[in-house]
N, C-alpha and C positions, 0 to 999 in steps of 0.2 A: 418794681422795674430792674433786680438787681442784676446790673453788667449785660444791660441787653442792645445788639448794638443798635444803630441810628437806624437802618431799614426793617430790624424787627418793629420796632416803633413803628416809622411811617410805613403804612404798606400800600397806597398809592395816591396820586391826583386824583379829587372826586371835580370831574369836569360835567358840567348842563350848563342849563341856559343860565340860573340863577347866578352858578358861580362864576360866569364869566363877564355877568354884569355889574359884579361885584370886581372883578380883576380889572377892567375898562375901569372904571372909575378915576382910577388916576390919572389914564389922560386922557378924559373928559373935556371940553370946552364949551360944549353945550347952553348952561347954563349957570346962574351965577350961582346955583346949592351944589352940585357938584363938580365946582370949579374948585371947591372946598375942601373936597376929598383927595389929595395929595399923596395917600398914602395907599400904595396897591397892598389887594386882598386876595389871596391864595387858600382852594378850599384840598384839604386831602381825608384823606380816611386812615385811619390810627387803630393800631391796640388798645382794646375797649376798657385796659387796665392803666394806662399809660395818665399820667399826669401833665399839666401845662410847662410845668417847666421841663419835664423830660420832652416835651415834643417839640419844646422851641427851642431848648439846644440839639434835636437830634434835626432841624432844618438848618439849622446853621454850620454841622458836620456839613450834610449833605452838599451844601451848596458853597462851601468853604470857598471855592473857586473861584466865585462870584462876588464873596465880600458880603453875603447879605447880614444885614442885622434887624430881628425880631423882636420885635416893639408892642408886640398883644397876639395873644392866641386865648380862643373864643372855643370851646370844646359843647359838644348837639351830643344827646343821647339819641339815635335814630333806632326808633322800636318796630318790630317786625310788623306785616300788616302781613291779612287774607285774602288770597289767593284761589282761585278755582281755573285748571282747566280742563278741559275735556270731562267737565264731570267732578274730576279728582280735589281735594282740598289741599290747600297745602300754604306755608308762611316763609314769606323773603325772609332773607337773613337779618337779624338785630347788626346794628355798626354805631360806630362811633367816629364823628364827622369834626375837623378842628378848623377853625377859620384864621390861617396865621395872617395876621397884619406888619407888613415890613418896614422900614424906616422913607423918606420919600425918598424916590432917585437910582433905588434897588430893586432889581426885577429877576427872577427866576425863568425868563420864557430864552428860547434859543433866538439866537436871531438869524434872521433869514437873508 
């Protein structure tokens, strides 16, 4: 990733039900097990050739005005799935997603 910008490494936020559950664990007070998860986690679609160090530095550069600090990055390569629509076969796109863990108290959400 020679001299790629932060926005070339991080493509978009990946918002699903599971990613929202990971995100809400930091503020959950429902039981003892979830109270221990005080570090917020966010999921992003990233460039397939990006490594964990590049992803962490890109997140910190994009959200520099909030002063976020990345503590961990986990990456997952999502394989394409076979799909059929109206009798035609095709595949979904393969992509790489990154689960980014921030330090306790940090957030990238907009204040409403």
